[in-house]
Every structure is written in structure tokens, then in C-alpha cells.
C-alpha positions as CSV (number, residue, x, y, z in Angstrom):
1,M,15.5,-2.0,2.7
2,S,13.2,0.9,2.2
3,G,14.5,1.5,-1.3
4,M,12.5,-1.4,-2.6
5,C,9.3,-0.4,-0.8
6,S,6.7,2.1,-1.6
7,N,4.2,3.9,0.7
8,E,0.7,4.8,-0.4
9,I,-0.9,7.4,2.0
10,V,-4.4,6.4,3.1
11,H,-5.0,9.2,5.7
12,R,-3.2,12.2,7.2
13,A,-4.3,14.3,10.1
14,F,-2.6,17.3,11.8
15,Q,-2.1,17.4,15.5
16,P,-4.4,19.9,17.2
17,N,-2.4,22.9,18.2
18,G,0.9,21.2,17.4
19,S,3.6,20.5,14.9
20,L,3.1,16.8,14.3
21,E,0.8,14.8,12.0
22,L,-0.3,11.2,11.9
23,V,0.1,9.3,8.6
24,V,-1.7,6.0,7.9
25,F,-0.3,4.3,4.8
26,Q,-0.2,1.0,3.0
27,R,3.3,-0.2,2.6
28,D,4.3,-2.5,-0.3
29,C,7.7,-4.1,-0.4
30,G,7.3,-6.4,-3.4
31,A,5.8,-9.8,-4.2
32,T,7.8,-11.7,-1.6
33,T,6.6,-9.7,1.4
34,G,3.1,-8.5,0.4
35,Y,1.7,-5.3,1.9
36,S,0.8,-4.0,5.3
37,Y,-1.0,-1.1,6.9
38,Q,1.1,1.3,9.0
39,L,1.0,4.4,11.2
40,S,3.7,7.0,11.7
41,I,3.8,10.2,13.7
42,L,6.0,12.7,11.9
43,K,6.7,16.4,11.9
44,Q,4.1,18.2,9.7
45,G,5.1,18.1,6.0
46,L,7.8,15.5,6.4
47,E,7.7,12.7,3.8
48,S,9.1,9.3,4.6
49,N,9.6,6.0,2.8
50,R,10.4,4.2,6.0
51,S,8.2,1.7,7.8
52,G,5.7,2.9,10.4
53,N,7.1,4.2,13.7
54,V,4.0,3.5,15.8
55,F,1.9,0.7,14.5
56,I,2.1,-2.0,11.7
57,S,-0.6,-4.5,10.9
58,T,-1.7,-6.8,8.1
59,K,-5.3,-5.5,8.5
60,A,-6.6,-2.0,7.7
61,F,-7.4,0.4,10.5
62,Q,-8.2,4.0,11.2
63,A,-6.4,6.5,13.3
64,E,-7.3,10.0,14.6
65,W,-6.1,12.6,17.0
66,T,-8.3,12.6,20.1
67,G,-6.5,15.5,21.7
68,H,-3.1,17.3,21.6
69,S,-1.3,14.3,23.0
70,S,-3.4,11.3,22.2
71,V,-4.2,9.2,19.1
72,A,-7.0,6.5,18.8
73,V,-6.3,3.6,16.5
74,T,-9.5,1.7,15.6
75,G,-9.5,-1.8,14.1
76,D,-8.4,-5.3,14.9
77,A,-4.9,-5.0,16.4
78,S,-4.6,-8.7,17.2
79,D,-2.1,-9.4,14.4
80,A,0.0,-6.3,15.1
81,L,3.6,-6.6,13.9
82,K,4.5,-3.5,15.8
83,R,2.5,-1.7,18.5
84,K,3.6,1.2,20.6
85,D,1.5,2.6,23.4
86,R,3.5,5.9,23.5
87,Y,5.6,7.8,21.0
88,R,7.3,11.1,21.6
89,G,4.9,11.9,24.5
90,I,1.8,10.9,22.4
91,R,-0.4,8.3,24.0
92,I,-1.7,5.7,21.6
93,L,-5.0,4.1,22.4
94,Y,-6.2,1.0,20.6
95,N,-10.0,0.4,20.2
96,K,-11.4,-2.7,18.6
97,S,-14.0,-1.9,15.9
């Protein structure tokens, strides 16, 4: 039910030489669910009120492009609610901080 949820963007970064961007955001779906930190990879300029399509965690994290087809997520991913290692040909690397 994305209509009851709101996303507050924490960080955006454009893909080197590409048409995608990574978006790290805090998602709040009301008092009964609390908030989470999420990562989506989207077409540049696309806005979304959906949940993260790559990574969802209850703990804050950082994400950056490390090349045209790789993203590094840094933080504690031990409580990940969703964790993909690949998304649309992009390799997702997880590093503990």
C-alpha cells in the first residue's frame, strides 16, 4: 500500500556514463510499521513512491556507484529485509562498515 507511505530521499547518484541512478531513501508507512532505509535503482529523473527494489534495512547505510555496472552498499546488512546481489545487470556489493 504505497499510498499511505512516504519516501524521504537521503542520497542520489547518477550512473557513470549511463541512464540510471541510485536512490537511497527513508521510507515511512505510518505508526504501525515504523520506517526503514531503502535503495532503488531507477531511470534518471524517475520519481517513485514504491519500496526499494534492491535493498531494504532497518539500519542506515550508504551506497555509491563503483563503476558503470556496480554499486557498493556500506553498512550493517545483517538485518536486511530485502537484499539483491544483482539488479538489471548491476552488481551490488555489500561492505560492512
